[in-house]
N, C-alpha and C positions, 0 to 999 in steps of 0.2 A: 504493500500500500504506500509506504513512504517513497519507494523508488518511483512508483507511478506518479505520485504527486509532484515529486521533484522534476521528473521528466516533463510533465505538463507545464509547470511554472517556468522552467528553464526554456522550454520551447517557445513560450510567449515572449521571452526576452531575447529571442534570436539565438539561443544556444549558449548564452553567456550566463553562467551560474551566479557570478558576483553581481552582475547587473540585476538578475532575477531577485536576489536577496534585497538589494537596495529598493527595487520597485515594490516588492512584497512589504517591506518595512514601511515605506511611504503610504502604501494602501492601508495598512493597519492603523497608522497614526491618523490618517484622514478619516478613517471609520470611527476612531475614538475622539475626534475633535469635539463633537457635541458634549462629551463628558468633560473634556478639558475646559470648555467654556463654562460648564456648570461648576467645576472645581474653582475656577477664578471667581465666579459669583459668590460661592461659599466663602472664599477667602475675604472678599470685600465685606460680606455680612459679618464674618467673625471680627474683623477690625472695627466695624460699626458697633457691634455688641460688646466689645471688650470691657468697657466700664461696667456694664450691667452684669457681665460674667464674673468680674472680680468681686462685685457686691454679693452675688449669689454664693461664691466660694467662701466669703467671710461669714455670711449669714448661716450657711448650712455646712460648715466645716466638719461638724461632728455627726452629720446625717448624710452619708454618701448617696443613699438611695433617693432621698428627697432632692438632693442636689442634682442628681442625674435627671430626675423627672422635671424639675424646674428648667434645667438647661434645654431639654428636649422641647418644652413648651415655648421657651424663648426663641429657639430656632424655627419652630413650627409657625410662630407668628410672622416670620419672614419668608415662609414657604420653603424652608430648607431643613437640613439635618446636620448634627455635629459630625456625622460619618460620611457626608457627601463628598468630602475631599479625598476619600480613599477609593472612590469608584474607578477613576482612570487606571490606577495601579492594579486593582483587582481585575478589571476588564482585560488588561494586557497579559495577565498570567497564562491564559490558554495559548496565546500566540508565542509567548516565550517558551512554553513547554514544547510546542510544535517545532520551533526553530532548534531547540536543544535536541529533540529527537532526530531531526534532519542532520544536524551538525555531527552528532555522535553515531549516526547510522554507518555501518561498515562499508556499504557500497553506494549509497545515494549520491555522494559527492565525489566518488572516485574519478580521478582524471580532471576534475574541475579546479581551476586555480585563480588566484588574484595576482596578476603580474608575476607568475611563476611560483607563488606560494600556495600550497595545497589547502583548499578551503576546509577540508575535513580533518586537518591535523592541528594539534595543540602546539603551543610555543615550545614546550620542553621537547616534544617529539621532533620538531623541526631542527632545534639546536642539535639533538642527538644524531639526526639523519644527515643534515646539510652542513653543520658546523656553525659556530657562533657568528662568524663574520660573513655569512653567506647572504645572497640576495633574498631568498625566501624569508629568512629570519629578519632581515632589514624591513621587509614589507610588513610583517606581523608587528615588529617593534613600532613602526610608524603608525599603524592602526591604534596600538595601545597608547602611544603618545597623544594622538588626536582624541581618544576617549578620555584621557587624563585632562587634556586642555578643556574639553567640554564640561567635565565634572567640576573643574576649578571655576569656570564661569558660572555654572549652575549654583555652586556653593556660595559664590559672591552675591548672587541675585536672589537668594532665598529670603523671603520676608517672614520673620518670626515675631509674633506678638510679644510685647514686653512683659506680659503677664504670664508667659510660659516659664516653667522651671528651668534652671540653668542646665540641668542634665538634658532636657528635651532640646534646648537650644543648641547644645554641643552636638548631640546626635543628629539633629537636622542638618547641621553644617557638614557632618561627615558622611551622611547618607549618599550623596551623589558619587562618592568615591567607591561605592560598592560595585559600580559598573567596571571600574578599573580592575578590582580584585577578580571579578568574574572573567574579564577578558584575558587575564593572565593564565587562567586554568582551562578555559573553554576553547574549542576549536576556532579557527579563524572565521568560519562562516558565522558563528554566534557572536564573535567579537565585532564583525562588520555590522551585524544586526544591531548590536548595542550602540555602536558609533552613530549610525543613522538615526536610531530611535532617540537617543539622548540629545543629539544635536537638534532634532525636531522639537523635543520637549523644551529645550533651553530657549529656542526661538519662539515657541508658542508662549512660554512664560513671559518672555520679554514683551510680547505684543499684548497679551491678555491682562497682564498684571501691571502694565505701566500706569503711573499715576497721572491723572488729568492735569494739564497745565494750569498753573495758578494765574488768574487774570490780574 
């Protein structure tokens, strides 16, 4: 089944598997765009409700159940939910799983490369097979560097409410670098997917979360 799916998608891209991965990723992100818009709306609502949320936390600090209920009511009044911001991430999990299955399939990407670097091979395998200073390893390293650059930009542009605990703020800043860690251990196909997906997400965030100009 995986082989047939890859053959079909690669065929749509004219036989170029790397291009097929890029197009597949862009299609996924475009499909999830409405959820991204909803996530941005939830973030703006959260900012607007921040003073009221702080007040609720103080008032119901010893009653977590009632605090959760009051928080849900507050968001419901805005036509939203405290968990709406997680929807894009959860919705993308099936596509991440599919790409992982394709990238780790023993034959699906056999013979397909990105500038000479096998799409189905991990970085460690390329180093062992071609040598550290080889062209395939350089291609993979460049992809990882680009993933790291996008992660850095994403971490810089993350907006975290001042009312959030310090631990949450730190973890939120580190979260984008999870894509770098994944790219280091996953096959090149998955790393390419992560690069395109995180780049889209960073650009989407820059557009949807930009603050209105002050008159």
